C-alpha positions in Angstrom: 16.0 15.0 -7.5 13.5 15.8 -4.7 14.1 15.7 -1.1 12.0 15.3 2.0 12.4 16.4 5.3 10.2 13.9 8.1 9.2 16.2 11.2 8.3 14.8 14.3 6.9 16.1 17.3 10.1 17.2 19.5 12.4 17.2 15.7 14.7 20.5 15.9 16.6 20.4 13.6 14.1 19.9 10.7 14.4 23.8 10.0 18.0 23.6 9.6 17.8 20.8 7.1 15.1 22.3 5.1 17.4 25.6 5.1 20.2 23.6 3.7 18.8 22.2 1.1 16.4 24.4 -0.3 18.7 27.6 0.2 22.3 26.2 0.6 22.2 23.6 -2.2 19.3 24.8 -4.3 17.1 21.7 -4.4 13.7 21.0 -4.4 12.5 20.0 -0.8 9.6 19.3 1.0 8.4 19.1 4.8 6.8 15.8 5.8 4.6 15.3 8.7 5.0 12.5 10.9 1.0 11.7 10.3 1.2 11.5 6.8 0.7 7.6 5.9 2.0 8.2 2.1 4.9 10.1 0.4 3.5 11.1 -2.4 5.4 12.2 -5.3 8.2 10.4 -3.8 9.9 7.8 -5.2 13.4 5.7 -6.6 16.2 8.2 -6.9 14.6 10.9 -4.4 16.0 11.6 -0.8 14.3 11.2 2.9 16.1 13.0 5.8 15.3 12.0 9.4 16.4 14.7 11.3 17.8 15.8 14.9 16.0 16.1 17.4 14.2 14.8 20.5 11.0 12.5 18.7 8.2 12.0 21.3 10.2 13.5 23.4 12.6 10.6 23.6 10.3 8.9 25.8 11.1 5.1 27.0 14.4 5.9 24.5 14.9 8.1 21.7 13.6 7.1 18.6 11.4 4.1 20.4 8.2 5.8 19.4 9.2 7.5 16.1 9.8 4.3 14.4 5.6 3.7 15.0 4.6 7.1 12.9 2.6 6.5 10.5 4.8 7.7 7.9 7.4 5.4 8.8 5.8 2.1 7.2 6.3 4.7 3.8 10.0 5.2 4.5 10.4 1.7 5.6 8.8 0.4 1.5 10.6 3.3 0.3 14.1 2.1 1.5 13.5 -1.2 0.3 12.4 -0.5 -2.8 15.8 1.1 -3.1 14.8 4.8 -1.9 18.0 6.8 0.0 17.1 7.1 3.6 19.7 9.7 5.5 18.7 9.9 9.5 20.9 12.2 11.2 21.2 12.4 14.9 17.9 11.6 16.3 17.1 9.8 12.9 20.0 7.9 12.9 18.8 6.4 16.8 15.2 6.1 14.7 16.7 3.8 11.7 18.2 1.4 14.2 15.2 1.2 16.4 13.0 0.3 13.5 15.7 -2.0 11.7 16.8 -0.5 9.0 20.1 -0.3 10.5 21.8 -2.3 12.1 22.9 -1.9 16.6 21.5 0.6 18.8 22.3 4.2 19.9 22.6 4.3 24.0 23.3 6.8 26.8 27.1 8.2 26.3 29.6 6.4 28.4 29.8 9.8 30.3 25.9 10.2 30.9 26.4 13.6 29.9 25.0 15.6 26.7 28.0 16.4 24.7 28.1 19.3 21.8 31.0 20.0 20.3 32.8 20.0 17.3 34.9 16.8 16.6 36.6 15.3 14.4 35.7 12.4 11.2 37.4 10.5 9.0 36.0 9.1 6.1 36.3 5.3 6.1 35.0 4.3 2.7 34.2 6.8 -0.6 31.2 3.9 -1.9 28.2 5.9 -1.0 25.6 8.3 -2.0 27.0 10.5 0.9 30.8 10.0 0.7 31.3 9.5 -3.0 33.2 12.8 -3.1 35.4 12.4 -0.6 38.7 10.5 0.0 39.1 7.2 2.5 40.9 8.9 5.3 39.5 12.6 4.3 39.0 14.6 7.7 36.4 16.4 8.1 35.3 18.7 11.6 31.8 18.1 12.2 29.3 19.1 15.1 28.2 16.4 17.6 25.1 17.3 20.0 23.8 14.2 21.9 23.0 12.2 25.1 22.6 8.8 23.8 25.0 8.3 20.6 26.9 5.6 22.0 27.1 3.2 18.6 26.7 -0.6 19.6 26.2 -3.7 18.3 27.0 -7.4 18.7 30.7 -8.8 17.7 29.2 -10.7 14.6 27.5 -7.4 13.5 30.7 -5.5 14.4 32.8 -8.0 11.6 29.8 -7.7 9.5 30.2 -4.3 9.3 33.9 -4.2 9.0 33.7 -6.6 6.0 31.3 -4.9 3.7 32.7 -1.4 4.2 29.3 -0.5 5.9 31.4 2.0 8.5 31.0 5.7 6.7 33.1 7.4 9.8 34.9 6.9 12.9 35.5 9.8 15.5 39.2 10.7 15.3 41.6 13.3 16.0 42.5 16.4 13.2 45.5 14.3 11.7 43.3 11.4 11.3 44.3 9.1 14.0 41.6 7.0 16.0 41.7 6.1 19.2 40.1 6.4 22.6 41.0 9.9 23.4 38.7 11.1 20.0 36.4 9.1 20.9 33.7 11.2 22.6 31.0 9.2 24.1 32.5 5.9 23.9 31.1 4.3 20.6 32.2 1.0 19.6 35.0 1.1 17.4 34.6 5.1 17.3 31.9 4.6 15.1 30.3 8.1 13.8 28.5 6.8 10.8 27.2 3.7 9.2 24.9 2.6 6.5 22.8 -0.3 5.6 24.2 -3.7 3.5 22.2 -2.3 0.1 24.1 1.1 0.7 21.3 3.2 0.7 20.4 3.7 4.3 22.6 5.8 6.4 23.1 6.9 9.7 25.4 9.3 11.6 25.3 11.0 14.8 27.6 14.5 13.6 25.5 17.0 12.2 26.9 18.3 8.7 23.4 20.4 8.0 25.8 22.6 10.7 29.0 22.6 8.8 27.9 23.8 5.5 28.0 27.2 4.8 30.5 30.0 5.3 28.7 32.5 7.5 29.1 29.3 10.1 32.7 29.0 9.4 32.3 25.7 8.3 31.2 24.2 5.1 33.3 20.6 5.6 29.8 19.2 5.7 28.7 20.4 2.5 30.7 17.7 0.7 28.3 15.0 1.7 25.3 16.8 0.4 27.5 17.4 -2.6 28.1 14.0 -3.1 24.1 12.9 -3.1 23.4 15.0 -5.5 26.3 13.5 -7.6 25.6 10.3 -7.2 22.0 11.1 -8.1 23.2 12.5 -11.7 25.6 9.3 -12.4 23.4 6.7 -14.9 22.2 3.7 -13.4 
């Protein structure tokens, strides 16, 4: 299994992701520049990451310009062919903008940038990034965003619930989900989702910042371990 990390002008979490994948998880990983037009050497069974940051300066709105980057056509084709695509923070915003994931990420309800540790509750183990988790398991993962409030229409919201596409909800340390545990006003405390085919994932929290003992938190590492386990399961 190979990993690719897309890099846009304004990406600032790409090095974190490259480090975790290569040095912590000890995997083959390649940086992919936004002006590339082909995903050379990548195929079904591999995984692409769209990291956090401020692609193209977040002009217009986060992800609005990045969706038109030359590489994104190949990313869309890769996803449509069954390849794993995982967007974190700004990457989640880009995936919603280009339609690989439903909904939109808009300005936080409090209209302030939020940077802190939060608690997430795993809502389903039925995905490549949650396969080693238990439903209801709670993790502490950092967030850092100004536009992390996930919104969608009610029909799509109900579809996400019915199809088990909500991967994570913001919660308290004991797993309780309520408005007090919602850091940005997001719909239904949603922190991460997947597409209907369960191969495209988006989340606002940063598991790559919670994957090393040296950082005092390894809760996020289980997501990367889940992907590796998923890739090792025979089709």
